C-alpha positions as CSV (number, residue, x, y, z in Angstrom):
1,M,42.3,103.1,132.5
2,N,43.4,105.9,129.9
3,H,44.1,109.3,130.7
4,I,41.3,111.9,130.3
5,D,42.3,113.7,127.2
6,L,41.0,117.7,127.8
7,D,41.2,118.0,124.6
8,E,38.2,114.9,123.8
9,L,36.1,116.5,126.7
10,K,35.8,120.0,124.9
11,K,35.1,118.2,121.7
12,K,32.3,116.0,122.4
13,P,29.2,115.6,125.1
14,V,30.3,114.4,128.5
15,D,29.9,110.6,128.2
16,R,26.9,111.1,125.9
17,D,26.5,107.5,125.7
18,Y,25.3,106.6,129.4
19,G,21.6,109.2,128.4
20,D,20.4,111.3,130.7
21,G,19.5,109.1,133.2
22,Q,15.7,109.6,135.2
23,T,13.1,112.6,134.3
24,L,12.7,114.7,137.5
25,A,9.7,116.2,138.8
26,D,8.8,118.8,136.5
27,G,10.2,116.9,133.3
28,V,13.8,117.4,133.7
29,T,16.6,115.2,133.2
30,V,18.9,114.7,136.3
31,G,21.5,114.3,133.1
32,S,20.7,117.7,131.3
33,L,21.8,119.6,134.9
34,V,25.5,118.8,133.5
35,D,26.4,120.5,130.3
36,A,29.4,118.9,129.5
37,E,29.5,122.1,125.9
38,A,29.7,124.9,129.0
39,R,31.1,122.9,131.7
40,T,28.4,123.8,134.0
41,V,26.7,122.7,136.6
42,D,23.2,124.0,137.6
43,L,22.6,124.5,141.5
44,R,19.3,122.2,142.1
45,V,22.0,119.2,141.9
46,L,22.8,120.3,145.8
47,Q,18.8,120.8,146.7
48,D,16.8,118.2,144.7
49,Q,15.0,116.0,147.2
50,Q,14.5,113.8,144.0
51,I,18.3,113.8,143.0
52,F,19.6,113.3,146.5
53,D,17.6,110.4,146.7
54,L,18.7,108.9,143.4
55,E,22.4,109.3,144.6
56,M,22.1,107.2,147.5
57,E,20.6,104.4,145.3
58,Q,22.8,105.1,142.5
59,I,25.6,105.9,144.5
60,F,26.4,105.0,147.8
61,T,24.9,101.2,146.7
62,R,27.2,100.7,144.3
63,H,30.4,102.5,145.5
64,W,33.3,101.8,147.6
65,V,32.7,104.1,150.1
66,P,35.4,104.9,152.8
67,I,34.1,104.2,156.2
68,A,37.0,104.3,158.9
69,H,40.0,103.8,159.6
70,E,41.1,99.9,161.0
71,T,43.2,101.6,163.7
72,E,40.1,102.7,165.5
73,I,39.3,99.3,165.7
74,R,42.7,97.7,166.5
75,N,41.3,95.1,169.0
76,N,38.9,92.4,169.0
77,N,35.4,92.8,169.2
78,D,36.4,97.0,168.5
79,F,33.4,98.5,166.7
80,V,32.2,102.2,165.4
81,S,28.7,103.8,164.3
82,R,29.0,104.5,160.8
83,Y,27.1,105.6,157.8
84,I,27.1,104.9,154.1
85,G,25.1,107.3,152.5
86,R,22.1,107.7,154.7
87,D,21.7,103.7,156.0
88,P,23.6,103.2,159.8
89,V,26.1,100.7,159.9
90,I,28.3,99.1,162.8
91,V,32.2,98.6,161.9
92,S,33.5,95.8,163.7
93,R,36.8,93.4,164.5
94,D,35.1,89.6,165.2
95,Q,37.0,87.8,167.6
96,D,39.8,86.3,165.0
97,G,40.4,89.9,163.8
98,E,38.4,90.2,160.5
99,I,36.9,93.2,160.1
100,H,33.3,93.9,159.3
101,V,30.4,96.4,157.9
102,S,26.5,95.4,159.0
103,L,24.1,96.9,158.4
104,N,22.9,98.2,161.7
105,A,19.1,97.1,161.6
106,C,18.0,93.5,163.1
107,P,16.5,91.5,160.5
108,H,13.2,90.9,163.0
109,R,11.8,94.1,163.4
110,G,14.8,96.1,162.5
111,A,15.3,97.9,165.7
112,S,19.1,99.3,165.7
113,V,21.2,96.9,167.2
114,C,24.0,99.3,168.8
115,R,23.1,102.4,170.1
116,V,26.3,103.8,171.1
117,D,29.4,106.1,168.9
118,R,31.8,103.3,169.4
119,G,32.7,101.1,171.9
120,N,34.4,97.3,172.6
121,A,31.4,94.5,172.6
122,S,31.6,90.8,171.7
123,R,27.7,90.9,171.1
124,F,25.2,93.3,169.6
125,V,21.8,92.2,171.2
126,C,18.1,94.1,169.6
127,P,16.9,96.4,172.7
128,Y,13.4,95.2,170.7
129,H,13.4,91.6,171.4
130,F,16.8,90.5,172.4
131,W,17.7,88.8,169.3
132,T,21.7,88.2,169.3
133,F,24.0,88.6,167.1
134,E,27.8,87.8,167.0
135,T,30.5,90.9,166.1
136,N,30.4,89.3,163.2
137,G,26.7,89.7,162.1
138,K,26.0,86.3,162.8
139,L,22.7,85.6,164.8
140,I,23.6,83.3,167.6
141,G,20.6,83.7,169.9
142,V,16.5,84.4,170.1
143,P,14.7,84.2,173.2
144,L,11.6,81.6,173.1
145,E,13.1,80.1,169.3
146,K,11.5,76.6,169.8
147,D,8.3,78.2,171.3
148,M,7.9,80.4,168.5
149,Y,9.4,78.7,165.7
150,G,10.1,75.4,166.4
151,D,13.0,73.9,164.5
152,G,11.3,75.7,161.2
153,M,14.4,78.7,161.8
154,D,17.6,78.9,159.9
155,K,19.8,81.1,162.0
156,S,23.1,81.2,159.2
157,K,19.9,83.0,157.1
158,M,18.5,85.7,159.6
159,G,22.1,87.4,160.5
160,L,22.4,91.0,160.0
161,R,23.2,92.1,156.4
162,K,26.1,92.6,155.4
163,A,28.3,94.8,153.2
164,R,31.5,93.8,151.0
165,V,34.5,95.3,152.9
166,S,38.4,96.3,151.3
167,V,40.7,97.0,153.1
168,M,43.9,100.3,152.0
169,N,46.6,101.7,153.3
170,G,44.1,101.5,156.7
171,F,41.1,102.8,155.5
172,V,37.9,100.9,155.1
173,F,35.8,101.1,152.6
174,A,32.3,98.5,152.4
175,N,30.2,98.6,149.1
176,W,26.7,96.8,149.2
177,D,26.5,95.9,145.2
178,P,27.8,92.5,144.9
179,D,29.0,92.6,141.1
180,A,30.8,95.5,141.6
181,P,34.2,96.2,140.9
182,A,36.7,95.4,142.9
183,L,38.2,98.6,145.1
184,E,41.6,97.3,143.5
185,D,40.1,97.8,140.3
186,F,38.3,100.6,140.8
187,I,41.7,102.6,141.6
188,G,44.0,101.0,139.8
189,K,47.1,103.1,139.0
190,W,45.8,105.6,141.4
191,K,47.4,103.1,143.9
192,W,50.6,104.7,143.3
193,Y,49.2,107.4,144.6
194,F,47.6,106.7,147.4
195,D,50.2,104.1,149.0
196,L,52.0,107.5,149.0
197,F,50.0,110.0,150.8
198,F,49.3,107.4,153.3
199,K,52.1,104.6,153.4
200,R,55.6,106.2,153.8
201,T,57.3,104.6,156.8
202,K,57.0,101.0,158.4
203,S,54.7,100.5,160.1
204,G,52.2,102.8,158.6
205,L,49.7,105.4,159.8
206,E,47.5,105.6,162.8
207,V,44.2,107.4,164.1
208,A,45.5,110.3,166.8
209,G,42.2,109.7,169.1
210,P,38.7,109.7,167.5
211,P,37.4,111.5,164.5
212,L,36.6,115.2,164.3
213,R,32.6,115.6,163.7
214,W,30.6,118.5,162.9
215,V,27.4,118.9,160.8
216,V,27.3,121.4,157.6
217,K,24.3,123.4,156.5
218,S,25.3,122.2,152.6
219,N,25.0,119.3,150.0
220,W,27.8,116.5,150.2
221,K,28.9,117.2,147.1
222,L,30.5,120.4,147.8
223,I,33.4,119.1,150.3
224,P,35.0,116.6,148.0
225,E,34.5,118.3,145.0
226,Q,36.2,121.8,146.6
227,F,39.5,119.2,147.9
228,M,39.9,117.7,144.0
229,G,40.9,121.1,142.7
230,D,40.0,124.0,144.1
231,S,43.6,125.5,145.4
232,Q,43.0,128.7,144.1
233,H,40.4,129.6,147.2
234,G,43.4,129.0,149.4
235,A,44.7,132.2,148.5
236,M,41.6,134.2,148.3
237,A,39.0,132.5,150.9
238,H,42.0,131.1,153.3
239,R,43.9,135.1,153.4
240,S,43.6,135.2,156.8
241,V,45.2,132.3,157.3
242,F,48.3,133.3,155.5
243,D,48.4,136.6,156.7
244,S,49.1,135.2,159.9
245,R,51.1,133.2,159.3
246,D,55.3,133.4,157.9
247,V,54.2,132.9,154.6
248,E,58.2,133.4,153.9
249,T,58.7,130.1,155.4
250,M,55.7,128.0,153.9
251,M,56.8,129.7,150.3
252,P,60.3,131.0,150.0
253,D,60.2,132.9,147.0
254,G,57.2,134.7,148.3
255,L,54.7,133.9,145.8
256,P,50.6,133.6,146.4
257,V,49.8,129.8,147.5
258,Y,48.1,129.8,144.2
259,M,50.6,130.7,142.4
260,K,52.5,128.0,143.2
261,M,50.0,125.3,142.2
262,M,50.1,122.3,139.4
263,W,47.4,119.5,139.0
264,P,49.2,116.3,137.5
265,F,45.9,114.2,137.0
266,S,42.3,113.8,136.8
267,E,41.0,110.3,136.3
268,N,37.4,108.7,137.5
269,G,37.0,110.5,139.7
270,M,40.0,110.3,141.5
271,A,42.3,113.4,141.4
272,L,44.9,115.9,143.2
273,A,46.0,119.3,143.3
274,L,49.6,120.0,144.5
275,A,51.8,123.0,145.8
276,N,54.9,123.0,144.3
277,R,58.2,122.6,146.9
278,E,61.3,124.3,147.0
279,G,64.5,122.1,147.7
280,A,66.0,119.3,145.6
281,A,64.2,116.3,144.7
282,L,65.6,113.2,146.6
283,D,67.3,115.7,149.5
284,V,64.5,117.7,150.4
285,H,63.1,114.6,152.6
286,R,66.5,114.6,154.9
287,T,66.3,118.3,156.5
288,L,62.4,118.6,156.2
289,P,60.5,115.3,155.7
290,P,57.4,114.9,154.0
291,T,54.1,116.4,155.3
292,G,53.2,114.3,158.1
293,V,56.2,112.6,159.0
294,P,58.9,113.5,161.5
295,H,62.5,113.7,161.7
296,E,62.7,110.8,163.6
297,L,61.4,108.4,161.0
298,A,62.5,110.5,157.6
299,H,65.0,107.5,157.2
300,E,62.3,104.9,156.7
301,V,61.1,107.0,153.8
302,P,63.5,106.0,151.0
303,E,62.8,102.2,152.9
304,V,59.3,102.0,151.6
305,I,58.6,104.2,148.9
306,D,60.1,104.0,145.1
307,E,62.4,106.4,144.1
308,G,59.8,108.1,141.8
309,Q,57.4,108.2,145.2
310,Q,60.0,109.9,146.9
311,W,60.6,112.9,144.2
312,F,57.2,112.8,144.4
313,L,56.8,113.5,148.4
314,D,60.6,115.5,148.2
315,K,58.5,117.6,145.2
316,F,55.1,118.9,146.6
317,G,55.1,119.7,150.3
318,S,50.7,120.4,150.4
319,T,48.3,118.8,148.7
320,G,44.7,118.6,148.5
321,G,42.9,115.8,146.7
322,G,40.3,112.8,146.8
323,I,38.2,109.4,145.1
324,F,34.7,109.6,144.5
325,P,31.9,110.0,145.8
326,N,32.8,111.6,149.3
327,F,36.8,110.7,150.0
328,A,38.8,113.8,150.3
329,F,42.2,115.1,152.2
330,A,44.4,117.5,152.6
331,W,48.1,118.1,153.3
332,L,49.4,121.0,155.5
333,G,53.4,121.0,154.5
334,P,55.7,120.9,157.5
335,R,56.1,124.1,159.2
336,P,59.1,125.1,162.2
337,D,56.6,124.2,164.5
338,T,55.4,120.6,163.4
339,S,55.8,118.3,160.6
340,G,52.6,119.1,158.7
341,V,49.0,117.8,158.8
342,L,47.9,114.6,157.1
343,A,44.1,115.7,157.1
344,P,41.8,112.9,155.6
345,R,37.5,113.0,155.6
346,I,34.3,112.5,154.9
347,S,31.6,113.6,154.0
348,I,28.0,112.4,155.2
349,P,25.2,112.7,153.3
350,R,22.5,114.1,155.5
351,S,19.9,115.3,153.3
352,P,20.6,117.7,150.0
353,N,21.2,120.3,152.7
354,E,23.2,119.0,155.3
355,T,26.4,117.2,155.5
356,E,28.1,115.4,158.7
357,V,31.9,115.6,158.4
358,L,34.1,113.5,159.5
359,V,38.1,114.0,160.2
360,W,40.8,111.7,160.7
361,P,44.0,113.1,162.7
362,L,46.5,110.5,161.1
363,V,49.9,110.1,162.6
364,E,52.7,108.1,161.9
365,T,52.3,105.1,164.4
366,D,55.6,104.9,165.7
367,A,56.0,109.1,166.5
368,P,57.0,110.2,169.2
369,P,54.1,110.9,171.6
370,E,54.6,114.4,171.5
371,Q,54.6,114.5,168.2
372,K,51.1,112.7,167.9
373,A,50.0,115.2,170.6
374,L,51.2,118.3,168.5
375,V,49.2,116.8,165.2
376,R,46.1,116.6,166.8
377,R,46.2,119.7,168.1
378,Q,46.9,121.0,164.9
379,T,44.3,119.5,162.9
380,I,41.8,120.8,165.3
381,Q,43.2,124.0,164.9
382,D,43.4,123.8,160.6
383,F,40.0,121.6,160.4
384,G,38.0,120.9,163.5
385,S,34.9,122.6,162.8
386,S,36.4,126.3,163.9
387,G,39.8,125.8,162.8
388,M,41.8,128.1,160.8
389,Y,40.4,126.7,157.1
390,E,37.3,125.1,158.5
391,C,35.5,127.6,159.4
392,D,36.2,129.7,156.1
393,D,34.5,126.6,153.9
394,I,31.7,126.3,156.3
395,D,30.6,129.9,155.3
396,I,30.7,129.5,152.0
397,W,28.9,126.0,151.2
398,G,26.6,127.3,153.6
399,G,26.2,130.5,151.3
400,M,26.4,128.3,148.7
401,Q,23.1,125.7,150.0
402,S,21.6,129.5,151.2
403,V,21.1,130.4,147.2
404,T,19.4,127.1,146.0
405,E,16.5,127.8,148.6
406,G,15.0,130.0,146.4
407,A,12.7,129.5,143.2
408,V,15.6,131.4,140.6
409,G,18.7,130.2,142.6
410,P,18.3,126.6,141.5
411,Q,18.4,127.7,138.4
412,A,22.0,129.3,138.9
413,K,25.3,127.6,137.6
414,M,28.5,126.7,138.5
415,D,31.2,127.4,136.1
416,F,34.3,125.3,135.2
417,R,35.2,126.9,132.2
418,A,38.9,127.4,133.5
419,V,40.7,125.4,131.0
420,T,43.8,126.9,130.0
421,E,46.8,125.1,129.2
422,F,50.3,126.6,129.9
423,S,53.0,125.2,128.5
424,D,55.1,124.4,131.9
425,P,55.7,121.3,132.5
426,P,58.5,119.9,135.0
427,E,62.1,119.7,134.2
428,E,61.8,116.1,135.7
429,E,60.5,113.5,133.8
430,W,57.1,112.2,135.5
431,P,57.7,109.6,137.9
432,G,54.0,108.0,138.2
433,P,51.1,107.0,136.6
434,I,48.3,109.1,134.8
435,R,49.8,112.0,134.1
436,R,48.7,115.2,131.9
437,K,51.0,116.1,128.8
438,R,51.1,119.4,130.4
439,T,50.8,121.2,134.0
440,S,49.7,124.8,134.6
441,R,51.0,127.4,137.7
442,I,48.1,128.5,138.2
443,Q,44.1,127.2,138.7
444,R,42.1,125.0,136.3
445,D,38.9,123.7,136.7
446,D,39.3,120.0,135.0
447,T,40.0,117.8,138.4
448,Q,37.1,119.6,139.7
449,W,34.9,119.5,136.8
450,N,35.9,115.3,136.3
451,F,34.4,115.3,139.8
452,W,30.8,116.4,137.7
453,R,31.6,113.9,134.9
454,T,31.6,111.4,137.2
455,W,29.0,112.4,139.8
456,R,27.1,112.5,136.0
457,R,27.7,109.2,135.1
458,A,27.1,107.6,138.5
459,I,23.2,109.3,138.8
460,V,22.2,107.8,135.4
461,G,23.4,104.4,135.9
462,G,26.8,104.7,134.2
463,P,29.7,102.5,134.7
464,Q,31.8,102.6,138.1
465,I,35.3,102.5,135.8
466,V,35.3,103.7,132.3
467,T,37.8,102.3,130.0
468,D,37.6,104.7,126.8
């Protein structure tokens, strides 16, 4: 995958070869709602039911969607209930330890075969007619089978519908499309970053208890889009948080948070927003480990990741980013009371105006018990449904959504014109792939804009991987 050049983006319409896609009920094409030249997006994309239905069809059946963390189902026959778009699924670990993702619908009449959020069971039994399935989705029992079907029933073809499964750094991704590129191919060079975020110690990460969950009265796209680049809002929407904490500890020179931001890349629906971290590269981790790594495990970091990845972790203390369509994460850098918070999340669409948010509190597997408890408590405090950061965002997302409820509001636009380049590159040579030629110390919109470019390409039926 080649780097997306901002100057080229400004010269030609976005993804013009893919067309404008389906025509909506009033004659407007869905692709026209993303204006490449003006870099605007109509608010209509947040509330139109027809667009929402297209998203379920074009995005959530074709793309890799994260739905669980493998440490939620540690033991054989453990399972959790989740959604891929609006489709209910069971994420299970079978008797041999293999992970499966199955549609939670009996192939007999369509009844749910699993009706609890999580548990451990060797069988799933449909409550309607007692068809019985193994945790791998295989049909193994049909009451009165001989009487009703004689010898004509091939149970091997009547199991639960299965999605493709791929696990990367503990995250379980699923995809309904048998022809979609492999997750590794879609992630491509971005895996270098994904590894340094979520694979820094020998034993890796685990969930610190069940994920945090709640419902937001807003469209699902607003959440990952923000995490992919809008770090400026941190110093404004979340000003009360910084007023209540020791900003000097978090930012030694006392500069506003957004003035420390740098955006290294945005490509193919994957993006990062970074906060600069004071200290000498390759030495910081000895006194202030990377976000989420307790001091007891700091010595493992250079043993697990390469020197360039270590430079990255030492240089940048706070990070936000995401993977299209609905995976996002935030790292809050270390403070005196905690090693920092790793808070990956998914946005599960319920309707155009409602989204379920799921946040995993993650902690290093070999961290001391008291550290695990502290991280979970800190994650709830910062990113729970009434968290210090989350409550601000929930209020703003809900306010944006309410604008779309009228007749004029859906015609309003979100603006992503902040593209000014600043000649302020890092002194060191950038160690990772997919870096920008120049980076900015203040807010730019290109990473968020890239989310909408990717959304537009997906919604009109364009390719999942762009190679030109």
